[in-house]
N, C-alpha and C positions, 0 to 999 in steps of 0.2 A: 607692537611695531611702531605705531604712530607716536607713542610716548617717547620711544627711543629716538625717532627722527626729530621730534620737537626738542628733545634734550641736546642732540647734536647741533641743531640749528642755533640754539641758545648759546651753547659753548663756542660755536664758531663766531657768533655775533660779538660775544665778550672778547674773544681773541682779536678780532678786527678792531674793536674799540680800544683795547689796550695797546695794540700796535700803533694806532693813530695817535694816541696820547703820547707814546714814546717818541714818535716822529715829530710831533708838535713841540714837545719839550726840548728835544735836541735842536730843532730849528730856532726856537726862541733863545736858547743859550748861545748859539752861534751869532744870531743877529744882534743880541744885546751887547756883545763885546765885553771888554775888560772893565768898562765904566760901571756897569751895573753890578759886576762881581765885586769890585772895590767898595761900592756902596753897601752891599750886603755884608762884606767883611767888617766894615766900620760899625754897622748896626749890631752885628753879632758881638764885636768886642765891647761895645757899650753895655750890652745886656749881661755879659759875663762878669763885669766888674762889680 
């Protein structure tokens, strides 16, 4: 029973971590705006040539 509880706690911790990473990622995308997206597009176009 203790092993099951530890496993559930670990899975819950991973889920909370993944949710936090998703929220941070979307927040950074919104705050960066179109300027950083254009920069990434330019870098990507240079690499594909």
